[in-house]
N, C-alpha and C positions, 0 to 999 in steps of 0.2 A: 931060578933065583927070582925072588918076588920083589916087584918094584914098589917103593914106598908110596903110600897114598898122598895125593897133593890136595892141600886145602883150597877149595874153590869158593868164591863169593858170588852168590846169585844176584844178578842185577835185574831189578823189576822194570817193566815197561813204563815209560814215563807217564802214561795215562791210566795205569792200573795200580791200584793201592792194595796192599795186603789186607786181607779181610780182618785181621786182628790189630791192625795198626791204625791208631786214630789219625784223622786228617787235621793237619795244622794249617791255619789260615795263612794265605800268602800275603805278605806286605806289599802294597803298591807304592810305586814311586810318586812323590808329590808332584801335582800338576803346576806347571809354571804359567801364570796368567799371561795372555797375549797382549802385547802392546799394540793398539791400533796404529796402522800406518797412516800417517797424515796424507790427505789427498791434495794434490797440487791443483788449485783452481784453474779451470780452463778459461782462458780469456774469451770474453764475448766479442762476437763479431759486430761491429757497429752497423745499425740499420742503414740501408742504402738511402741516399737522399731521394726525396720524392721527385718522380719524373713529371714531365708535362702532362702525361695522360692521367696520372693520379690527381694532379691539381685540377684537371678539368672535371674528373669524376666527383671530386669533393665539392667543387663549386656547383656542379649540377645537382648533387644531393642537397646541398644547402638551399639552393633555389627552389627545389621541389618541396622541401619542408616548409620554407617560408610561404610558398604558394598555397600549400594545403592549410597552413595555419590561418592565412587570410580568408580562404574560402570557408573554413570552419567557423571563424568568427563572424563572417558575413551571414552564414546560414543561421547561426544561433541568434544574432540580433534581429535579423529580418523576420524570422519566423516567430519571434516573441510577441508580435503585435499584428492585429488584423486591421490596423488603421493605415489607409493608403498614404496619407500625408506623412505620417511617421516613417513609413517604409521608404518613401522618397528621400526624406531627410537623412536617414541612416545610410542610404546608398551614397548620397553626396559626401557625407562626412568620411566614410570609410574609403571611398575612392580618392578623395583629396589627401587623405593621410597616408595611404599605402601605394597608390598607383601613379600619382602625378602631383604637380604643384597646386592644381585647382581642378575642380570637377563641376560640371553642369548637368543636372538631370532634367530632362524635358518630359513632362507628363504627356500622356496620350493626347494627340491634337484633336480638338473639337471646336469647330467654328473658326473665328478669326484670331482668337487670343491664345497665346502660348503660356502655359504655367511652367516656370523654371524654378529649380532649387539649386542654388549656387553654393559651393563649399570651397574653402581655401584651407590649405594645410595649416593646422594649429588654431583654426577658428571654428565657430559654429555656423552651420548652414543658414542661409536666408532665402526667402522666396521672392519671386518677381513675376508679375504678369505683364506681358507685352502684346500689343497688337502688331504682329509682324508675320511675314511669310517665311516658313521654315526653309524654303528654297534659298534664302539669302545666306544660309550657313552651308558650306559645302558638305554634302553627304547626309545632312540632317533630314531632309524630306524623305530620302530613301530609307533611312533608319527608322523613321516613324511609321513607315509602311511595312516594315519587317523584312526589307531586302538585306542581303548579306552586306557586311561592312566594307567600306572602301579602304584600301590600305592607306596607312598614315602618310606614306611618302608621296601619295598622289594628291594630298590636300594642301592647299596654299594657305598658311596661317594668316597672311596679310589680307585675305578676303573675308576674314571673320568680322562681323559687325560688332559694334560696341555693346549692343543689348545682349549679346550672347556671352559676354565676358564679365567676370567679377569686377567690381569697382576698383580702379587703380591697378589693374593687372598689367596693362600695357599690351603690346603686340606679342602673342605667344611665339615661341620658337618652334614648337611642334604640336600638332593637334591629332587627336584620335577620336573618331565618331563610330559608335557601335550600337546596334539595336538592343533593346531589352525584350526578348521574346516572352510572351505570356501564354495563357491558356487559349490557344486558337487565334488570338489577336495580339498585336504588339502592345506591350505595357509601357512604352516610352522609348527614350534613347539616352545614352550616356556619352557625354563629351568630356574628354580628358585633355588637359592643357599643361604644357611645359613652359616655364618662364624663358625669357630671352637669354640666350647663352647656355641653356640647358641642353642635354643630349636629346637626340631624336628617339622616338619610340622604336624599339626593335621588334623582331618577329616574336620573341618569347613574351614580351610585354603585351603585344597585341593579342596573343593567345590567352594570356592571363586575364586581360580586360574582357574578352569575350566570355570566358567562364564566369567571371564575376558578374557581368551584365546578365547572363542567363539566370543565375540564382536570384539576382535582384528583381529581374522581370517576373520570375515565378512568384516571388513574395508579393510584389506590387499587384500583379494580376489577381492573386487570391484575395488580397485586401479589397480591390475594386469590386470583384465579384461578390464578396461578402457584403460590401456597402450597398450594392444594387439590390441584393436579395433582402437585406434589412429594410431598405426603403420600400420595396415592393410589399413586404410583409406588413410594414406599418400602415401603408395605404389600405391594403385589403382588410387588415384587422380593424382599422377605423370604420370601414364600411360595414363590417359584420358585428361590431359591438352594439349592444342595445342602446337606444338614445337616452339622454337625460330627460326626465319627465318633470312637468310642472303643471300649473293650472292652464287648462285648455277649455275654451268655450264655457267658462264659468264652472268647470268641474275640476276638483283637485285630483291630480294623478301623481303616483310615485311608483318606482320600480327598483328592483334589486336583482343582481345576477352574480352567481359564483360558478366558475368553471370547475370541472371535475378534478383537474390537476392544477397544482399551484403554479407550475411553469407555463400554463396555457391561459389565454385571455378569452378565447372564444370556444364555443362548443355547440351542442345540439339544442340547447334551450334558447328561446328568444322571445322578445316582445316588441311591439311597435304601436305607436299612437299616431293617427292621422286626423288632424282637425277637420271640422265640417267644411265642406267646399262652399264657396260663395254661390248663392242662388240655390243651394241644396235644401235638404229638409232639416238642417241644423244639428244633425247628429255627428258626433265625433266617433271614429272607428278605432277600437282597441283590439289588438290581437296578441294572444299568448300561446306559444306552441312548444312542442317537444319532439325533436327528430330522433328516430331510433339510432342509438350509438352515441359516441362522444368523440371529441378531438377534431382534427382538421377535416376529415371526410364528412362528419356530421355538420360541421360549420359550413361546408360548401353547399350542401343541400339546404341548410338554413337560409343561406343567401339567396338561393333560387326561389324558395317559398316566399321570402319577404319581397323579392322583386315581382313575383307573379301577383301577389296580393296588392302590391302598389299599383300594378297595371289594372287590377280589377276594382279599384276604388269607385269608379262610377256606378258599380253594381253593389256597393257595400250595403245598401239597405236591404238587399235580398240575400240573407245568409245562406240559404239553401243553394242558390245559384252560384254564389262565390265558391262554396265547398265543392260543388259538382265540377266547375271549371278547373279549380286547383287540382282536384283528383285526376281529371283527364290529363292535365299537364304532367303530373308525376308518373302516371302510368306509361306515358310515351317517352319518358327519359330513360337513360341507361342505368339510373340508380335503382337499387333493389331495396332501399330503405323506405320506411313509412313514417308517418308523423301523426301526432294528435294535436288538436287545436281547440281553443276557446275564442269565439268571436263575441264582441260586445259592442253594441251601438248605444251611446249614451247621449242624453239631451237634458240640459238644465231647464227646469220649469220655473215659472214666475214666482212661485211661493218659496223658492230656494231648494226644493228637492231635485232629485235626478231620476229620470225615467230610463231604465235599462232594458235592452233586449239581449239576452245571452244565449249562445248556441254552443254546445259541446260536441266535438267530433272525436269520440274515443278518449276524451280527456276528463280528468276529475272535475266534477261540477264546482263552480265557484261557491264561496261561503259569503253569506250576507250577515254583517255584524250590525245589530240594532243598537240604539242608544242606551237601552236598558241592560246591555251585556248579552242578550240572547243571540245565538248563532244559528242560522238556517242554511240548508243546502239549496242552491237553485235547482229547480226541477227541469234539468236538461241532460240529455245523453245522446250518443250517436256512435257511428262506426269510425274506424280508422280511415285516414286519408292516404291514398297511394297503394292500396291493397286490392280492393274489390272494384269491379267496374262501376258500381253505383254507391254513393255515400248517402246514408240516411241519418238524420239528426233531428232532434226536437228543440224548439226555442221556448225559452221562458221569459216572461216580462216581469221585471222587479222594479219597485219604486223605493228609492232611498230618501228618507227624511233628512233634513240638515243634521250633519254629524254622523250619519251612518255610512257604512263602507261595504263595497263588494270586493272580496279578496280573490284574485285569480292566482293560481300557483301550479307548479309542475310536480310530478311525482318524486322528483329529487328531494323535495322537502319531506313528504310523508314516508318515503322509503329509506330515509337516511338511517343508517345503523349506528348505534352507539349505546349510551347508557352505562351502567356499572360494569357490565360484562362485555360491552362492545358489540353485541349481536342483536340488540332489541331495536325494532323499528320505531322511528319517531311517531308515526301514525297520525291518522286524521283526528283522533280524539284529542291528542295533545295540541294539535294545531287549532282545533276548535276552542279549547280552553285558553290558549294563548291569545287567540283573536278576541274572545269574549273579554279578557282582561284589558284589551286595548279599546274598548268601546268609547266612542266620543273623541278619540285621539286623532290628530291629523294623519293624512295618508302617509307621509314620510316617516312618522314615528311608528306607525303600525308595521311598515315594511322593515324598518331597522330592527324592531323587536322580534319579528319572525326570523329574520336572518341571523340575529344574535343567538336565539334559542337553538336554531338548527346547527349553527357552527359549534356551540357548546356541546350539543348532543353528540356530534360525530367526533369532536376532538381532533386528533391527528389521524384518524382512520380514513379509509377510502370512502368515497361517496360519488354520487352522480352529479351532473349539472343541476343547479338550483336556480329557479327564477320565480319571482313573485311580483304581482302588480296590485296596487290598491286604487280603487275608484271611489272617491269620497265626495259626498254632497257637502259643500262648505257650511260651517256653522253660521248661524245668523249673528249679526253684531250683538255683542253682549254675552255670547256663548249660550244662548237659550236654544234648546233643540225643539223638536216637535214631539208631540205625544206619540208613543210607539203605535198607538192604534191607528194613526193616520197613514202609516207605511205598511207595506206588505206586498204580496204577489197580486198581480192583476190578471184577470181572466183573458 
């Protein structure tokens, strides 16, 4: 007997689709937006109350900042000037404003007088000079010698004399004296004063006062050193500058000098005039020279040459001997520089003319300017001074008629570079033309004319030292000169 067939339904695998059955997209359930869960604020824990240690640290930080600000202000103001009086005044004002009720700055002690700068809080410092012994002020004599400061608690304010206190200050309650160290030597002392009823100076205040005094002393010492150097430079410069020339022994003289650098006043070019000695031959002695180099080193050798020539004045009539002795002096010195010179001995004659003897030692020969505008070179030449064991030079004798001039100059004039392109030498020919145009003019006018032309030629360019001297026979009253034929070179 056959069992009837049962209808069976095939069930597919959930991940397997029938190959002939299209895929139907599956609908997704809508997404419900999340609602943010509100955060519950966490309560802040209150900061703990400052402890005594924190207060101490904050106070120390504030004190350190205040101290540094004061020291910075002191350095800024004190280093802004190289004037010692101003530095002392700034020290007194700042100390009275920040460190005490009043301050007294004592300048370095010299002699019997003490220079004081007194400052009071809220006022301007004033100066006072007293003849007193610093030992009258406890600790002041030691401070002025640079010894370490005496602690404030060891000083008796009642022993302070009135001359060491500001007017109307009264007896101080506390006093602090500290040195002002300088560069190798003390620069003074600083005295701080507290009014009666005020607190005594503490250890921190004493430490700050010493730091302040150190900076003030450094500034004052630098200012004093600068003042000493400036005074020394002024004295030396005055001795090295060429002299002002005028009429000497009946002869008109004029000179002009220009250093190589605008910031310098002295250099390697020089000139000197020595009047005739009493009882001598009546000749005045004129010297114009040029030392190798420029600046301070050349000026030092210039001073030595001038002093040597001054010592040789009794021999000035003998140019050859003067040059020989000067040459020997330069050869035995430590200098390696040389020099060129022109020596001129001038004597006024009864007819108004001037008789000249000129000797050149390695220097450009002088120019003789005649009244008719003609210009001649003096017939003289020679070797440098300070190079060879022996100096050789020739001497020329020239006679100047009234109104005529002998022009001495250094090569800084002729070798001055300038012109349209800035590299052309001024040259002797231009100098001769300029001198010829000045015929009959006074010595001062000729010198100024030559200096002006040379300055215009170089403009702002670099140049060497320049020096020029004019020796002129004065014109006769009425301005009438002498026939050019009467003047000339003598045998």
